[in-house]
C-alpha positions as CSV (number, residue, x, y, z in Angstrom):
1,M,-15.8,-10.1,-8.5
2,T,-15.7,-7.1,-5.9
3,I,-12.2,-6.4,-5.5
4,L,-11.0,-5.2,-1.9
5,V,-8.2,-2.6,-2.3
6,L,-6.3,-2.3,1.1
7,G,-4.4,0.8,1.7
8,I,-1.3,0.7,4.1
9,G,0.3,3.5,5.5
10,G,1.2,7.3,6.9
11,S,3.2,8.5,9.2
12,T,2.8,9.2,13.1
13,R,1.2,11.8,12.3
14,P,-2.8,12.1,12.1
15,G,-4.3,13.4,9.0
16,S,-0.7,13.2,7.5
17,T,0.1,14.2,3.8
18,T,1.0,10.5,3.9
19,E,-2.7,9.0,4.7
20,K,-3.9,12.1,2.2
21,A,-2.3,10.9,-0.2
22,L,-3.1,7.0,0.8
23,R,-6.6,8.5,0.6
24,V,-6.5,10.1,-3.3
25,S,-6.1,6.5,-4.5
26,L,-8.1,4.6,-2.3
27,A,-10.7,7.2,-3.9
28,A,-10.0,6.8,-7.2
29,A,-10.6,2.7,-6.8
30,A,-13.5,3.2,-5.7
31,A,-14.8,4.4,-8.7
32,E,-12.9,2.2,-10.2
33,G,-15.6,-0.4,-8.2
34,A,-13.9,-1.7,-5.6
35,E,-14.2,-1.9,-2.0
36,I,-11.9,-0.6,-0.2
37,S,-10.3,-0.6,3.6
38,M,-7.0,1.8,5.3
39,L,-5.3,1.0,7.9
40,G,-3.3,4.5,8.8
41,A,-0.9,5.5,11.5
42,A,-3.5,4.9,14.7
43,D,-3.1,0.9,13.7
44,L,-0.2,1.0,12.4
45,L,2.2,1.4,15.8
46,L,2.5,-2.0,15.9
47,P,5.9,-3.5,18.7
48,L,8.6,-3.9,16.8
49,Y,8.1,-6.9,14.7
50,S,9.5,-9.8,16.2
51,P,10.0,-13.2,14.4
52,E,10.2,-16.0,17.1
53,E,7.2,-14.2,18.9
54,S,3.9,-16.1,17.7
55,E,1.9,-14.2,20.0
56,R,0.7,-11.2,17.9
57,V,-1.2,-8.1,19.4
58,P,-5.0,-7.8,17.8
59,M,-4.0,-5.0,15.7
60,A,-0.5,-6.5,14.0
61,I,-3.7,-9.9,13.9
62,R,-5.9,-7.6,11.8
63,L,-2.4,-6.3,9.7
64,V,-2.2,-9.6,8.2
65,E,-6.5,-10.6,8.4
66,E,-7.2,-7.5,6.3
67,V,-3.8,-8.0,3.9
68,R,-5.5,-12.1,3.9
69,R,-8.3,-10.6,2.9
70,A,-7.6,-8.2,-0.3
71,Q,-6.6,-8.7,-4.2
72,G,-4.8,-5.9,-4.5
73,L,-3.0,-3.3,-1.9
74,I,-1.8,0.4,-2.4
75,I,1.3,1.7,0.3
76,A,2.3,4.7,1.3
77,S,5.3,5.7,3.4
78,P,7.2,8.8,3.9
79,G,10.7,9.0,2.8
80,Y,13.4,9.1,6.4
81,H,16.3,9.7,5.4
82,G,16.0,8.4,1.4
83,G,14.1,4.6,3.4
84,L,10.5,3.5,4.2
85,S,9.7,4.7,8.3
86,G,9.9,2.0,10.3
87,M,6.1,2.0,11.1
88,V,5.7,1.6,7.5
89,K,8.1,-1.6,7.3
90,N,7.6,-2.5,10.2
91,A,4.4,-3.4,9.6
92,L,5.3,-4.8,6.1
93,D,7.1,-7.2,8.5
94,Y,4.6,-8.5,9.8
95,L,3.3,-9.8,7.1
96,E,5.9,-12.7,7.5
97,D,2.7,-14.2,9.2
98,L,1.7,-15.2,5.2
99,R,4.1,-17.5,4.7
100,E,2.6,-20.6,5.2
101,D,0.1,-19.5,3.1
102,D,-1.3,-20.7,-0.7
103,P,0.1,-18.3,-2.5
104,P,3.1,-17.1,0.4
105,Y,3.4,-14.3,1.3
106,I,0.7,-11.4,-1.1
107,D,2.0,-13.3,-4.5
108,G,-0.3,-12.6,-7.3
109,R,-1.7,-9.9,-6.0
110,A,-1.0,-6.3,-7.5
111,V,0.8,-3.2,-5.3
112,G,0.4,0.4,-5.8
113,C,3.0,2.1,-4.1
114,I,3.3,5.7,-3.0
115,A,6.4,7.4,-1.6
116,I,6.6,11.4,-0.2
117,A,9.3,13.6,1.0
118,S,10.4,16.4,0.9
119,G,13.3,16.4,-2.3
120,W,13.5,14.2,-5.4
121,Q,16.3,11.6,-3.8
122,A,14.7,11.2,-0.8
123,T,11.8,10.7,-2.5
124,V,12.5,8.1,-5.5
125,S,14.9,6.1,-3.1
126,T,11.6,6.0,-1.0
127,L,9.2,4.8,-4.0
128,M,12.2,2.9,-5.0
129,S,12.7,1.3,-1.1
130,L,9.1,0.4,-0.9
131,R,8.9,-1.4,-5.0
132,S,12.3,-3.7,-3.1
133,V,9.8,-4.1,-0.4
134,V,6.8,-5.9,-2.3
135,H,8.6,-7.8,-4.7
136,A,10.8,-9.7,-1.9
137,L,6.8,-10.2,-0.9
138,R,5.9,-11.9,-4.4
139,G,3.6,-9.7,-5.4
140,W,3.3,-7.0,-8.1
141,P,4.2,-3.0,-8.2
142,T,2.0,-1.5,-10.4
143,P,3.9,0.4,-12.8
144,M,3.0,3.5,-11.6
145,G,4.6,4.4,-8.7
146,A,3.4,7.7,-7.0
147,A,6.8,9.5,-6.2
148,L,5.5,13.1,-4.6
149,N,7.7,16.1,-3.9
150,A,6.5,17.7,-0.3
151,V,8.3,20.3,-1.2
152,G,5.3,22.7,-2.3
153,A,1.0,22.7,-0.8
154,L,0.2,19.4,-2.6
155,F,-2.8,19.1,-0.3
156,D,-5.3,21.8,0.6
157,E,-6.4,22.2,4.3
158,N,-9.3,19.3,3.1
159,G,-7.0,17.4,2.0
160,V,-7.8,17.8,-0.9
161,C,-5.4,17.3,-4.0
162,I,-4.2,20.6,-5.5
163,D,-1.7,19.8,-7.5
164,R,-2.2,18.3,-11.3
165,G,1.1,16.4,-10.6
166,A,0.6,14.0,-7.7
167,K,-3.4,13.8,-7.7
168,F,-2.5,12.2,-12.2
169,Q,0.2,9.5,-10.3
170,L,-2.2,9.0,-7.3
171,E,-4.9,8.8,-9.2
172,L,-3.4,6.5,-12.1
173,L,-1.9,4.4,-9.4
174,G,-5.3,3.1,-8.1
175,R,-7.5,2.4,-11.0
176,Q,-4.1,0.7,-12.2
177,V,-4.3,-1.7,-8.6
178,V,-7.7,-2.6,-9.8
179,E,-7.3,-3.6,-13.1
180,F,-4.4,-5.9,-12.2
181,A,-6.4,-7.4,-9.4
182,R,-9.1,-7.7,-12.0
183,M,-6.9,-9.7,-14.5
184,S,-5.0,-12.1,-12.1
185,S,-9.0,-13.2,-10.3
186,A,-10.3,-13.6,-13.1
187,G,-7.2,-16.0,-14.5
188,A,-7.2,-17.5,-11.0
189,T,-10.7,-18.2,-12.2
190,T,-10.2,-19.4,-15.8
191,A,-6.6,-21.4,-14.1
192,G,-9.8,-23.4,-11.5
193,V,-11.9,-24.6,-14.2
194,G,-10.6,-27.0,-16.2
195,S,-9.1,-28.7,-12.6
């Protein structure tokens, strides 16, 4: 069975450190045999989520449909003042449109969380915030959550991760998303056998 892993995240700056980190994790997922897709900064510049509005712009519809198709997610956010970026949080707010799905939201899906900020305090608090949002959406955060301190150089000019610790975290996270997505899919298939 092919597993689709969707990457969501970045910052408003194309080619940001956050997008580079997301690409490393997605590449690790692809190396495990997953199909990968990514919605980066250009795809996440959405209108402010408004629950009372039923009309959605095409980019918001695409986001919800891509999440609906995916068996695993990797979400990456820069840390701004100790929390998620507004752009990433707004994109996640659109997942409220999955509330009537069966299962709802991202229930039962493996989710890798990546947080990048300048300094450990902001990095860790952003990661914890992101994991809390994933829990609220009923997703399964992977045991490895990548917390990357951007004070030092993490990537070279070609987007190659040059920090061994960061690379280890990002690649392990990508592998765990695929592993847990496969286990969840196998469990769902097995559960349906006797029905």
